[in-house]
C-alpha distance (Angstrom), angle and dihedral (degrees) to the residues before:
residue distance angle dihedral
M1 . . .
I2 3.81 . .
E3 3.76 113.9 .
Q4 3.78 120.0 -156.0
K5 3.77 137.6 -175.0
A6 3.77 113.4 -157.7
T7 3.77 124.8 -146.7
P8 3.83 109.4 -89.3
S9 3.78 112.9 -99.9
G10 3.77 114.0 -100.6
T11 3.81 92.8 25.3
H12 3.78 114.3 125.8
A13 3.78 121.9 -148.7
S14 3.80 115.7 -104.5
R15 3.80 117.4 -107.5
M16 3.82 86.4 -121.5
I17 3.81 95.8 62.3
N18 3.78 114.0 120.1
P19 3.81 105.3 -141.8
K20 3.81 93.9 -152.0
I21 3.83 105.9 47.3
V22 3.81 123.0 89.8
E23 3.79 113.5 -174.7
L24 3.80 120.7 -143.9
T25 3.81 112.7 -151.1
G26 3.79 141.0 165.8
P27 3.82 142.5 132.5
T28 3.79 119.6 -55.5
G29 3.79 108.0 -79.2
V30 3.81 97.0 13.5
G31 3.82 91.3 123.1
K32 3.82 107.9 -94.3
S33 3.80 94.2 139.7
T34 3.80 90.9 42.3
L35 3.81 90.8 53.7
A36 3.82 90.4 48.6
R37 3.81 89.8 51.4
Y38 3.81 91.5 50.9
L39 3.80 89.6 49.4
L40 3.80 90.1 54.0
E41 3.80 89.9 51.0
T42 3.81 95.1 47.6
E43 3.79 103.1 46.3
T44 3.79 112.7 161.9
D45 3.79 131.3 -156.9
G46 3.78 114.2 -93.8
Q47 3.81 95.7 15.7
N48 3.81 112.8 171.9
W49 3.79 97.5 -145.3
V50 3.80 142.5 57.4
L51 3.80 129.4 -157.5
A52 3.81 113.4 -112.7
Q53 3.80 92.2 -122.1
D54 3.80 90.5 57.0
L55 3.80 94.0 44.9
L56 3.81 90.6 51.7
R57 3.80 89.3 52.7
E58 3.81 88.6 53.8
I59 3.80 91.8 50.3
K60 3.84 90.0 53.9
P61 3.82 101.9 -167.6
G62 3.80 92.4 177.4
G63 3.80 97.8 -122.3
M64 3.80 114.5 -178.8
L65 3.82 102.7 -163.6
I66 3.80 98.5 42.5
P67 3.82 118.9 19.9
N68 3.80 115.1 -111.4
L69 3.82 91.9 9.2
D70 3.79 125.6 119.9
K71 3.81 101.7 -147.5
Y72 3.82 90.8 -154.9
A73 3.81 93.9 54.9
G74 3.80 90.5 87.0
F75 3.79 90.9 58.0
R76 3.79 89.6 50.5
F77 3.82 89.5 49.6
H78 3.81 92.4 54.8
R79 3.81 91.7 46.5
R80 3.78 89.4 51.5
H81 3.81 94.1 44.4
P82 3.83 104.2 29.6
E83 3.80 94.2 165.6
Y84 3.82 94.2 57.0
K85 3.82 99.5 82.4
Q86 3.81 95.9 49.1
L87 3.80 93.4 45.4
F88 3.80 90.8 46.3
R89 3.79 90.3 58.3
K90 3.80 91.6 48.9
V91 3.80 92.1 50.6
Q92 3.80 93.2 46.8
H93 3.80 91.5 50.1
H94 3.78 91.3 48.6
N95 3.80 87.0 84.4
L96 3.80 124.5 44.8
I97 3.78 101.0 -132.4
S98 3.80 121.5 -179.2
D99 3.77 107.8 -138.4
T100 3.80 141.4 154.4
F101 3.81 124.1 -106.6
Y102 3.80 89.6 -119.2
F103 3.79 96.6 55.9
R104 3.82 93.7 41.4
N105 3.78 89.0 57.2
K106 3.79 93.9 40.5
R107 3.80 90.2 56.2
A108 3.82 90.5 45.8
V109 3.81 90.4 56.2
Q110 3.81 91.5 45.9
L111 3.80 91.5 49.3
Y112 3.81 93.6 50.4
K113 3.81 89.7 50.3
V114 3.82 89.2 53.1
L115 3.82 91.9 48.9
C116 3.81 89.6 51.9
E117 3.80 92.9 48.7
V118 3.81 94.7 46.2
Q119 3.80 90.2 50.2
M120 3.80 91.3 49.8
I121 3.82 92.3 48.2
Q122 3.80 91.6 47.7
E123 3.82 91.5 49.7
Y124 3.79 90.2 48.8
Y125 3.81 93.8 54.4
E126 3.80 91.0 45.3
N127 3.81 94.2 51.2
E128 3.80 130.7 15.5
G129 3.81 92.4 4.9
A130 3.80 96.1 49.0
D131 3.82 90.2 115.0
D132 3.81 95.3 41.6
P133 3.84 104.7 118.2
R134 3.80 94.4 -164.3
F135 3.79 121.7 108.4
C136 3.81 117.2 -135.3
I137 3.82 116.8 -123.8
Y138 3.80 107.5 -151.0
E139 3.81 118.4 -168.9
E140 3.83 110.6 -142.0
G141 3.79 94.8 -13.6
I142 3.76 133.3 175.7
V143 3.82 97.4 -52.1
F144 3.80 93.6 52.6
K145 3.81 95.4 43.8
S146 3.81 94.4 43.6
F147 3.80 94.3 52.9
S148 3.81 96.5 35.0
R149 3.83 113.8 147.0
V150 3.80 93.9 -3.7
D151 3.79 127.0 124.4
V152 3.80 102.4 -127.7
I153 3.79 117.6 -146.4
P154 3.83 104.3 -162.5
D155 3.83 93.2 -160.5
N156 3.81 92.9 53.5
P157 3.85 108.0 99.5
L158 3.82 90.1 -145.6
F159 3.80 92.7 69.1
R160 3.79 93.4 46.6
T161 3.81 92.3 48.1
F162 3.79 90.4 48.4
A163 3.80 93.0 49.3
E164 3.79 89.5 51.8
S165 3.81 91.3 53.1
F166 3.82 95.1 75.5
P167 3.83 136.6 40.5
L168 3.79 107.7 -80.0
P169 3.81 121.6 -152.8
V170 3.77 118.7 -109.2
A171 3.81 89.0 -121.9
V172 3.79 142.6 3.2
I173 3.80 124.2 -140.3
H174 3.80 109.3 -159.7
L175 3.80 117.5 -162.0
N176 3.80 118.0 -140.0
A177 3.80 134.7 -159.4
P178 3.82 134.6 146.7
S179 3.81 112.9 -77.1
S180 3.81 91.3 -126.2
S181 3.82 93.5 56.5
I182 3.82 92.1 45.9
A183 3.81 90.3 49.7
E184 3.81 91.0 50.8
R185 3.79 90.7 50.9
A186 3.81 92.3 46.3
W187 3.78 91.2 50.3
E188 3.80 91.4 53.5
R189 3.82 95.5 48.8
P190 3.83 114.1 78.7
K191 3.80 92.1 -157.9
T192 3.79 92.4 54.2
A193 3.80 101.6 42.2
P194 3.86 95.5 66.0
V195 3.80 89.0 57.2
H196 3.78 86.0 66.2
Y197 3.81 91.7 48.4
K198 3.80 93.4 -112.1
L199 3.79 93.6 -61.8
D200 3.78 121.1 169.1
K201 3.79 121.6 -104.9
N202 3.80 95.0 -92.0
Q203 3.80 91.9 49.8
I204 3.80 91.1 48.0
R205 3.80 89.7 51.0
D206 3.81 90.5 50.8
D207 3.81 90.0 49.5
I208 3.81 91.0 51.5
R209 3.80 90.5 50.1
L210 3.80 88.0 52.8
Q211 3.83 90.0 50.9
K212 3.80 89.4 51.9
K213 3.81 91.7 50.3
R214 3.81 90.9 50.4
S215 3.80 90.6 47.9
L216 3.81 92.6 55.5
A217 3.81 91.1 53.2
L218 3.81 91.0 46.8
H219 3.81 90.6 49.5
E220 3.80 89.6 53.0
L221 3.80 88.8 54.5
L222 3.82 92.7 47.2
L223 3.80 91.9 49.7
S224 3.81 89.7 54.4
L225 3.82 87.8 55.1
G226 3.79 94.3 53.0
I227 3.81 98.7 -98.8
S228 3.80 115.5 137.8
V229 3.81 114.5 -132.0
H230 3.79 121.3 -154.6
Y231 3.81 132.0 -175.6
L232 3.78 127.2 -146.1
S233 3.80 123.5 -174.5
L234 3.80 117.2 -135.2
T235 3.79 94.1 -169.2
K236 3.79 88.4 96.4
P237 3.84 126.7 79.7
P238 3.83 118.4 -93.5
D239 3.82 93.4 -104.3
V240 3.82 87.1 64.0
A241 3.82 101.1 33.5
I242 3.83 95.2 50.6
P243 3.84 95.7 55.7
E244 3.81 89.0 46.5
F245 3.79 89.2 52.3
H246 3.82 90.5 52.2
T247 3.81 90.2 49.3
L248 3.79 89.6 51.1
M249 3.81 92.4 49.6
N250 3.80 90.2 50.1
Q251 3.80 88.4 55.3
I252 3.82 91.7 49.5
T253 3.80 96.5 44.9
G254 3.79 98.4 36.0
P255 3.81 123.6 115.5
N256 3.82 92.3 -103.1
R257 3.80 96.1 53.5
């Protein structure tokens, strides 16, 4: 069953909302990349969305270091949103998080890549893609990366001000699965386990529960800003989950959204 949280009545959309980006989020190892792969394999005629990775290939910026990435897009993002960097630092320092030098820098590189891609996508829809009716599905986009590993306090004005400092998606689709099954999957995947600093299964499960708790608080903040938040269970097989995803996207992109 598809769960959905509608935007609270009387809440007006922020001026920073990008009307064409839908962000796909969920705990580490829940199956975001797997869902994206299934979507690529089950394309249907007349679909009303495109995955960010495919849209960036269409834009073809000619990046040399990272394919399909304009290395100057990040500079343009910071010029367009000058308050983002300062507020980001304040939000990150709101929580005292013990972390290694390696993973701090790894996340910094990942975040800058996201900022570049979001800027490129936004420029595309404002210019040559102004008539493109497709919505862009972005896996772990700017909201997820900006608030990564931070305990969000929805009533704290700092978090709201920070969220308003960058282009928010029109909607968020959050993927759900039991913490135990996600932990088992994370333990079996070599690329995922290091993210949890080689924790044991119980510690990974506790970390996933913490991610879920943080997500609920972040969703509360997004709802107050006019962003619709939707939930999709990945406990079902692909032949059930994919049609439910399409139904959800039709709700998000429909004329009455």
